[in-house]
N, C-alpha and C positions, 0 to 999 in steps of 0.2 A: 397537546390537543388530543383528548381522548372522547370515546363514545360511550355512553352509558345506555344499555339496552334492557329492556324489560319485556317479557313475553308472557302471555296468558292464553292457555288453550290453543297453542300454536303446534300443529303436528303432534308430537309425541311429549311436549312439555305442558303440563298443567299450569305451572308458574315457575319462573326463574329469573334471575337477573345476572348480568355480567358487565365487565368493563373491557372495551376494545382499545387497545393503544396502537399508536402509529408503529409500523414495522410489523413483526411476525407476532401472531397470535395462535396458540395451539389449544383446542379443545380436547383434552385428554381424558378418556374414560373407556371403561368396558363397553361391550354391546349393550343396547337396550337403556343406556343412561342419557340420552338426549343429544349426542353429538350432532348427528345430521339434522335434527329438529332446530338446534341453535342456528345452523347456517341457513335453514329455511326462514327462521324468524328474522334474519339479517335481510334476506331477499324480500320478505313481506314489507320491511320498513322501506326498501328501496322501491317496492310498487311492482314486483314482477310475479309474484305467487300469492295464493290466498289458502295456505294449508290449515284450515280450521280442523281441530282436533274431532275425531269422529266421536259422535254421541253429544257433542257440545253445541249449544245454539249460538254462541258468541264467543269471540276471541279479541285479543288486542295485542299489538306491539308498539311500544313507545321508543324512540330513539332519541336521546338527549345529546345533541352535538353543540360544539361552542357557537356556530353561527345560528342554530335555530332548534326548536324541538319538533320532532315528526311523529305524529300519532295516527296509527291505522287501526280501524275497527273492522272486524269481520263478523258477519251475521248470516246464519242459515235461513234462507227464504224459499219456501216450497221446494226443498231439496237442492237449492243452489246456494253456493256461498257468494255473497256480495261484500265489497269492501267499501269503506267510507273513511274520510280523513285527508290528512296530508302526508304524501310519501316524499322521500328524498329525491328520486328522479321523477320530476313531474312532466318531463317531455317524453312521449312514447318512443321517439328515435333512440334516445338515451336507454330507455328500458330494453329495447330490442338488442342494442348493441351489448348491454350488460349480460343479458340472458344468454346470448350467444358465446361471447368471448371473455367475460370476466367471472361468471358464476360457474365454476367448473366442477359441479357436483355429479353425481352418478347419472342424473337425468339430462345432463347438458347434451343438446342436440348435436354438437360437432363430435364430442367424445362417443356419442352413441352411432353416429354415421361411420366413423372410423372402425368402431368395433364390428360394425356389420359389412364393412367393406364397400360401402356406397359412394357414389360420386359427390363431391363437396362443393360443387359450383353454387348451387341454390343457397346453401346455408352461408358460404364465405362472401356472397354479394347480396343477401337478403336485406341489409339496411338501405341499400339503394332504392328499394321500393317505396321508402319513406321519404325520400328526398325531393319528390316532385320535380324532377330534372326537366321534363318536357315544358311543364308550366312556367319554370323559372326561365328557360330558353326563350319562350314565347314573350314574356314580359321583357327580357333583355333585348330581344329583337325590336320590339315596339319602342323601347327607349332609345335604341341605337338609331331607328328610322327617324326619330324626332331630332336627335343630334345631327344626323346627316343633313336634314333640312335646315337646321340652324347654321350648320358649317357652310352649306352651299350659299346661303344668304350672306354669310360673312365674307367668303370669298368673293361673291359678286359685288359686295360693298367695295372690297379692296380694289377690284377692277375699275369700278366707277369713280373712286376718289379723285384722280387727276382731272378728269372731265369736269366734275362739279366744282372743284378748285379754280379751274380756269374760268368757269362761269361765274363763280363769285367775284374773282378779280376784274372780270370784263365788265359786269354790272356796277361795281364800285366806281370805275373809271367813268362809265356812261352816266351814273348819277351825279359825279361831280360836274361833269360838263353841262348836264341838263340844268343843274342848279345855277350855274354862272349865266347860262342863258336866260332863265327865268328872271334873275335879278336885273339883267339888262332890259328885258322887255317890260318889266314892271315899272322901271324907272321911266320908260318912254310912254307908257300908256296911262299912268297915274292910277287912280283908285276907281275909275269908272267901271261899273258892273262887276266889282270885284267879288261880291257875295255870290252872284249868279255863276260866275266862272269858277269860284272856289267849289261851289256844289257840283257843277258840271263835271269838273275834274275828278272829283270824289266819286261821282256815279259812274263816270266812264272806267275808272279804275275797278269799281265794284263789278260793272258789267263784264269786263274782261275776265275777272275771276270767276264770275258765275258762268259764263260761257264754257271756261275751262272745266268747271265743276259739272256741269251738264255732260260734257263729253266724257269725262272720266267715269261718271255714274253710268252713261250709256254702254260704255265699254265694259264696266264691271258686271252689269245685269247680263250682257251678251255672254261674258265668260262663264258666269254662273249658270246660265241656261245650257251651255255647251256641257259643262261638268255634270249637270243635273241629268242631262239626256244620257250621258255615258253611264252614269251610276244606275239610272233606272234600266238601261238596257242590260248591264251586268246583273242586276236584281232579278229582272225578268228571265233571264237564261239560267240563273242559279237553280239547281235542283237539290232539295233537301230530303233525303230518304225519310219516309213516314214508317219508321220501325224502331222498335227498342229491343236491343239484344241483351239487357242487363240481366233479365230473368234467366234467360238460357245460359248466359255466361255464368251465373251464380250456379245454376243446376250442374253445368259441366264441371266447373271447379269442384263442387261438392262431391260428384262422382269420381272425379280424379283423385280427390283426397281419400275417399272411401276405398278405392283400388290401392292406393299407396299403402294404406293401413292394413289391408288384407295381405299385401305382398310382404309387409314387415312381419306380420303374424305367422305366415306361412314360412318365410325364410328362417324365422326363429325355431319353429318346429322342425324344419328340415335340417338346419345346421346342428341342432342338439342331438337328433337321432342319428345323423350321419356321423357326428363325432364319436357317438357311443359304438357304432358299427366299425368305423375306421380304427378306433384305438382298442378294439376288441374287449370292451368292458360291459358286455351284455349281462354278465352276472350282477351287475349293480341294479338292475331293474327286474330280472326274472331268473327262473332256474333254467339251466342248459344241461341237456342230455347229450353227451358226445358218443356218436355211434360210429360204425364202420363206414356206413354210406353217408354220413354227415351229422352234423349237430341239429338236435330238435330242441325247441325252446317254446315257451309261452309268450305270446304277444303281451307286452307290457301295458297296452291299452285296453284290449278287449278280452284278453285271458285265453284266447283260442291257440291250439298249437299251430306251430308255423316253423320255418326255418330261416336262415340267414339271407338265402337267395331270394325267398318270397318278400322279406323285409326290404331288401334292396330294390326289388322291383317296385315296391310301393313308394319308397323314396324317389325312383326315377320318376313315377307318375306325378308324385308331389313337385318334383322339379320342373316337369313340363307344365304343370299348372301355374307355377310361379312364372315361367317364362311367358305363358300365355296372358296372365295379368299384367306383366310389365309391357307386352306388346299393346294390350288394350290401353294401359296407361299412356304410352307414347302417342297413340290415336287421340287421346283426350287432350294431351299436350299440344297436338297441332290444332286441334278444334278450338282450344282456349286462345291460341295464338290468333287464329283466324277470327274469332269474335272479338277479341281486344282490337284488332286492326280495323274491323268494321265499325266497333263502338267509337273509335278514334276519328273515323272517316266521318261518321254522323255528326259527332261533336264539332269537328272543324267546319263542316257545311253550315251548322246551326250558327256557330260563331261568326262565320262570314256573312250569313244572311242578317244577323243582328247588326253587324258592323255597317253593312249597306243601308239598313233601315235608318240607323242613327245619322248617317251621312246625308241621306235623303232629307231627313227632317232638318238637319243644320243647313243644308243648302236652301231648302225652301224658306227657312226663317231668314237666312242671309239675304235671298232674293227680295223677299218682302221689306226689309229694312231699305235695301238699295233702291228698289222702285219707289218707296214712299219718299225718299230723299230726292230722287230724280224728279219726281212731280212737283215737290216744293221748289227745286231749283228752277225748274222751267217756268213756274208761276212768277218767281222772282225776276227772271230774266225779262219776261213780258212786261212786269211793272217798270223795270229799269228802262226798256226801250220806250215806253211812253213818257215817262218823266224826262228822259234826255233829250227826246225830240222837242218837249216844251222848252227846256232850258236853251237849246240850241238856237231856237227862234229868238228867245229873250236877249242872248248875248251877241246876236248877229252883228250888232252895231259896234261891239268892241272888238278888240284885237283877237282874231282867231289864232295868231301865233302864240300869245301868252297862254291862251286856254289849253292849246295842244301841248305846250311845254309842260305846264303844271300836270296835265292829265298823264302825260309820258312820265313825269317824275313819280306820280303815284304808282303807275303800273311798274316802273323799274324798282321803287322801294318794296313794293309787295313781292315781285318776283326775287328781290335780293333776300328779303327775309326768309322767303321759302327755301332758297338755295343754301343760306347759312344753316337753317334747321336740318335740312336734307345732308348737308356737309357733316354736321355734328353727329347725326344719327350713323352715318356711314363710318365715322372714324370709330365710333363705340362698337359697331358691328365688327369692323375690321381687326380691331384690337382683341377680339375673342377667338380669333382663328386658332391660335396655338393651343388655348385651353380646350376648345372644342375638338380639335384633332387628336389630343391626348385623350380626352374622355371617349371619343369613338374608338380609338385603338384599344383602350382598356376594356370597353365593353365587348369588342371583338374577341379579345383574348379571353374574356370571362365566358362567353358563348362557346369558344373552342375548347375550353377547359371543361365545361359541363358536358359538351358532346362527348368528350374523350374520358369523362370521369369513370365509366364502367370499365373500360380498357385499362386506364391507368390504375384504377383500384385492384383489378385482376393482377396487373403486373406487380404491383407493391406487395399484394398479398403472397404472391409466389416468392418474390424476393425475401419477404419477412420469414416465410417458412424456411426458405434455404439457409438463412442466417441462423434461425433457431435450431435447425437440424444439425448445422455444423457445431454449434454450441453443445447440444445434447450428446452427439457423438464423442465430443471431447471430455464429457463428464461422466457418461455411462458407458458401461461394457455391453454393447447390444450384439444380438447374432447377425444382424444385417450391417452392411458396409455404409449405405446411405438411403436416403429417401427423398422423394421430390413430388411436387404437384405437376401434372402434365398441363398443357394448355387448355384442355378440357376439365381440369380439376379432378382427374383421378389421381389417387394416392398410389404411387409406385415405390417399391423397395427393391434393393439390390443386395443379393448375397453371393459371395464367391464370384463377383464379376458379372452375375447374370440377374435378370429381374426374376424376383421371387414372389410367391402369393402371400398376401397380407394375412391370409388364414393360418399361414404357418408359424406365425409370430406367437410369442408368448402373450399371456394376459397383461403382464406388466408392460411389456413393449407396445402393445396395442393402446394401452392407457397413456403411455409417454407420447406416442405419435398423435393421439387424440388431443392432448393438451398443447402439443406443438402447433397442430391445425388451428386451434382455438387462438392461440397467441398471435398467429399470423393475422387473423381477422383483428385482434386486439391492437396490433401495430398499425395495420393499414387504415383502420377507422379510427385511429387516434382515441381509443376509449379511455385511456389513461387521464386524458384532459378533462374528462366528464364523469367518469365513474372512479370514487377513490378508494373502492375496495375490491379484492379479488378473493373468491372463496375456492376451497379444494377439498374434496371429500371422496370417500370410497375408493381408496387405492390400494386395496388389500393385495393386489398382485405385486406390489413393490416391497422389497426388503426395508428394514429400518434404515440401512445405510443409504439405499437408493432414494428413500423418501426424504431423507434429510439433504441429500444432494439436490433433489428437485425443489425443496423449500428454499435452499440457498439461491438457487437459480431464479425462483419466482419473486423473491422478497423485494427486488428493485422495481417491480413491474406495477406496483400500486402503492399508495400511502398506507393502506391497510391489508395485510395478508392474513386471512383466518383459514385455518385448516384443522382437520380432525386426525387424531392418532390414538393408539391403545395405550393402556398404562405402562406397558413395557418398553414403549418407544420414549425414552426420556432423555434423548440427547440433543434436544432442540433449545436453542437459545431464544429468549423473547417472553412475551407475557402468556402465562399459562391460565387457561379459564377451566375451572373445576367444577363440574355439574353436581357435586355431592350434595349440595344444599337445595338443588331444584326438586320440585314436585313433578315426577314423570309418570306417564302411563305405565302400568306393570306389564310384565312380559306375557301375561295371559290377555292383554287388551289386543284389539284387532288392529290397532295402529302401531306401526313400528316406529319408535323415536329415532 
């Protein structure tokens, strides 16, 4: 099972094709030959990026896989690149997981956060934002409530079964006795007034049923009125806030993101300049005059004369500015949390209001139906009373005993039929107890699982990180003894039995930790089951031996492993992708392939 990929005007590739095979695939070439651009072409086919070549108006990636062909068209419109077509990962949740935990290029967010020494919680739990956990819990609660109601009906049916069975047995015996009595009376009275007595018996039975129906309908209307009053009272007491915090929430989020970007930019400037001073490499950027009273140098940004003390003072001021921005970002974090809570409170109130309105409409409609049926039953009862009075006068000369027995037979037969139907219904309900109970338990467990999903995912992520670190330390000779994620998802390393700063690690060690952190998310969110490819790029801090070890370590993590290497790195087994025949942007172009 192979993939054939064609790229046109993607990043630094004007035109190129390659075959990706299951297992290890290495894109081997010198700089500026399209290695990284090829990985971006794969990401374009997956649906996570749109790297249209600078200066090009359109581009295209086609991925021919055994199951289907995926074609993505890129077009520049009004200065913005838009995409169209079919991507391999058509679900946004899969694309988010792939971008974070499977596409481990230089721009991978997790690798970048580790390089910058940032907290990893937001990145290693971000896919949870796309799972709609609260909505799923609400749906499951509604379903569980419905099952609870059915289960209670089933249990009530089981409790009533013995009593109803006794009623059926009693009525069957009563009917046998009445039938014998009727036969004896009929033989004595002959056929005189038989037709009138037959009708009178039938109408009396119907009269009894109608009277019971009137009582049931009256009770039903009264119960509906009580429920309707309660629901209306709750509706009248419900207060729905008349406000919309969406605009403010979006504004606060945008401001928080702007501050985060500023912090990253300032942190990069601070770290680079601090490293130049700490490693005493000022000569890389400016001339230094060493004097008796101290070194003098030119500022490598403005060109003015200065000294190391002044530069360090400026760096301290920059550090204070970064701290101030982080504090301001924390304030915006709190405000976002407040606004989200308020938004959820408003939505819940609106939802409850809509539920109450629907329930009021349902109850009013049901009451109308019951009231209409009650009026019809009362009218029929009056008609029966009048006709029965006429018949009673007509058959007075005949045996009242026979009429009474026949009427009683009709009544008992009707009641027996009703009891038998009720018995059958109760038996069906009672038989569902075990099924409903299991369903209720399953729904409860699913709700509990969703409620605990974030905590569980954090635990699984830290465990996956620990396992990966153990494997890494067994394979690589690192300057640190171990590393771990704290409960707050801060990355902590230990050296010589003590906690050490991540800043003190080598570039290669930082890249290894970044990949391990991403792999923790890859394992916790089961990315392998949905994203068949893993990409690896820009690991210049690793030697050929270490890169080979890392590739061996990763090759079982995905069906396809695609990584980049220089021509001198020729010790890799697997499929070699050679860009020699590709048309790529020249080294003078503004786009770096």
